[in-house]
N, C-alpha and C positions, 0 to 999 in steps of 0.2 A: 051191126051186132058184135059184141065182144066175143072174140074167139079165144078159148083157153084149152090147151091140150095138156092132158095129164101126163107127166113124166114120172114114172116109177123108178126112183133112184135110191141106191144105197149111197148116201152123200157123205163124203169125207171132208171135214173141215181142213183148211190149208194152213196148218200151224207149224209144221216141221220145216226148218230152213235147210234141210239137207239137200234138196234138189228143187228145181223150179221149172218155169214154163217150157213145154216141149213144142218145138216148131218143126213141121215137116220140111225137110230139105234145108235145115238151118244153115245160114251163111252169115258170118259176122258182118260182111259188107252190106248185106241186105237187111239185117235184123237187129244189130246192136245199136243202142242209142249213142253210146260213146265208143270211140276207136281205141281209147286207152285211158289210163289214169284214174279210173273210178275207184273209190269215192272221193279222194282228196284233191286230185288235179285232173278232173275229167276233160277229155278232148272230144268234141262233138264229131260224130260220124259224118264225114262230108261226101261219102260215096253217092254218086248220082242214082244208084239203084236202091238206096235205103228207102224202106217202105214209109218212113216218117219224114222224108225229105220235104222241106218247105213248110213244116208245121212246128209250132212253138210248144215244146214240152217243158219250158222253164218252170211252169207251175206244178210239175210233178217232182216233189222233193223226196228226201229219205231220212230215216232215223239216223242221227249222227253216230250213235254207238252201234247200231245194227242196220247197216246200209242195205240189207236185203228187204227191209220193210219200207214200203212207199206210202206217201201221203199226196193228196191232190187238192189244190186250192180252188175254192168256190167263190171267194171274195178276196179282198186284200189283207184279211186277217184270219179267216176261217178256212178250215180244210176238212176233208173226209178221209176216213180210213176204216179198218175193220175192228169191230168191238172185241173179237176173240184173239186179236193179234196186236197187243199194245205196242206203242212206238217209242216210249221214253220221253225225256224232258227237253230234248233239243232236236230240231230238224234242219236239214241243210239243202240248199238249192244251188244250181248253176244258172245264173241269170242269162238273159238273151245276149248280153254283152260279154259274157265269159267269166264274170266274177263268181267266186264261191262265197256264199253268205250263210251263216248259221243264225237261227232264231230260237228263242226259248218258248216253250209251250206254257201257256197260262193256265188253261183248264180244258175240260172236255165234257161232252154231253152224249147221252145215248137215248134212243127212242124204242121202248118196248113195243112188240107187235099188238097193240091195243088201240082202240079209238080209230083215228084217221089212218093208222098204219097197220090195221088188223090183217091185211093181206101180205105184208112185207115179211122178209126173212128175219128182220129184227136185229141185224148184225151191224147196222150203220153206227159209226161213232163220228162226232163232229169235234174237232179240236180248235182252240182259239189261241193265237200267238199273243205274246205280251205287247207287240207293236205291229203296225201294218208293215207289209213287205215292200221292197223296192219296186218302183213302177216297171222295172225290167223283168219282173217275175209275173208270169201270166196267171189269171184265174179263168175258170171255165164255166160257161153257161151249162145248165142242166136241161136235157131234153124232156119236155113236159107234154104229155098227151093223155087224155082220158080214154082214148081208144087203144086197147092193147094191140089191135091189128097194125098200128103204126110202128110197132117195134119188131115186126116180122120182116125178114128179108133185108135188113140193114147190113151194109158192109162195115165191119168192125176193125178197129185197131186195138189189139189186146196187149196190154203192158204187163210185163213180168220180169223175172230175173233169171240169170244163168250162172255159169261158173264164176266164182269170185264175187258173187252178188251183183255183177254188172247188169244193168237193165237191158232187156230185149223187148222187141215189139213184133208180134205176129199179126196175122189177119184171120178173119173168119166171116161167116154169114150168120146173122142171128136167126134162130128158130122161133123167136118171139118170147112173149111172157107166158110162162107155163106154170102149172101147179107142180110143186116139187115135194116129194115125200121124203121127210127127214127122219132117219132112225126108225122107219117102219110105222110111224104113227102121225106125226105132225105134218100138216099140209100148209105150205106157204107158196107165194108166187115169186118167181125169180126170172131174170133174163138168162136164156139158155142158148147155147150153141154147141154143135158137134164137130169133132175133128174128123175130117175125111183125109184121103190120100193126096189132096191138092197141095202143091208146094206153098209154103208159107202159113198153112193153117195151124192155129195155136190150140194147145190143150193145157189147162192149168195143172199145176203140180204143187206139192207141199212147198211152202215158202212164198206163195203168190198172194196170200190173203191181203185184202185192202188195196191192192194195186188197181188202177182204173181200166175201164173199157170206154173207148171213144168211138163216135162216128164223126162225119164231116158235114158241116152246115155252113153255107156261104163262104166256103174256103177256110173255115176255122174248125178247130177241134171242139166238139161238144160232148159233154160227159153223160154217159148212160148209167154206169153202175160201178160198184167196187166188188172185187173178187171174193167169193164166199166158199165155194166147194167144187168137188168133182166126183162124178160117178161113172166109171168106165171111160168112154170117150166123150162124155158130156160134161161141159163146164157150166157153172152157175154163178151169176152176179146178183148181189143185192141191188135191186132197181131203185135208183134215187127218186124217180117220179112218184113213188108211193109215199114219200116222206115230206113232200113240199108243203102241205098244209101244216104239218107239225113244226117244220122249220120256221114258217111264218109266225105261227102262234108263239114260238119261243123267242122271236125277235132276232133270229139268225139271218143275216143278209145273204142273198144269192141272186143270180139272174137265171132266167130260163128262156128256152127257145119256144116261141109259139108253135101251135100245132101245124106243121107244114105237110104232114102226110108222108108215108114211108117212101113213095116214089121219088119225091123231091130229094130226100136223103140219099136214096140209092143212086140217082143220076149224078148228084154232086160228088159222091164218093168215088165214082168211076175215074175221076181225074187222079186219084191216089193209087188205086189198085189196078186200074185197067179193066177192059171188058172181061167180065166173067159171067157165065150162065148160072142162074140160081139152080141149086141142086134139086134133083127130083126127090120127092119124099118116098121113103121106102114102104 
């Protein structure tokens, strides 16, 4: 049976670039994607303790003119970002081989929360590049499940930005797909997580809109959502699984992970984050 918990939030959209993701016990060696040089000559963080060590983030690019704004590839030409946080006409990537490549944006698409996406926050925007990207730039499968319970208890990698717009990656545990109250009236579903006092736990802040949230499946990053808003210590993503029928209808290519169940995700993610107990609900 679908489990949906109502989260009564005063939700603030993440539009201001003045600050960004808060990470408990933030340590550059543990949480920065790049050790230096972002955005023009970024050097990958090679620290053994880096929470993203061993995973390919090359498919997470940035707006060339506003590098605090991230985009995430879902195929070799299409990417996702936030509708309320536009990214401009060019995006830049650091390839797996270390090259810096810039591409032009051809067009973009949005999906209002009607029809197949009636439950979604309605903030997702899809961009298309003028050409396909280099094979050394990753694209990410989307986690697809019709059972909202599969989204609860997942170990998350939360991508955001810090000082100087340099990307940071924190962790958290998903509270699942919950009803989110926006501006005291509208109710939509979002992927929700709370920041506790555990080292590494992330809380979204202004400037993080459109950046991705990942889990791990079969040793690879799999995409869950794009950052939407925050209320108190609770962060919310626009859940990509709610848009897949609409993407298919629009002819937008993507790949998805079959329904593996939340425990498979949780056990595979332990290799990244280490043994952690699921938090007790208050």
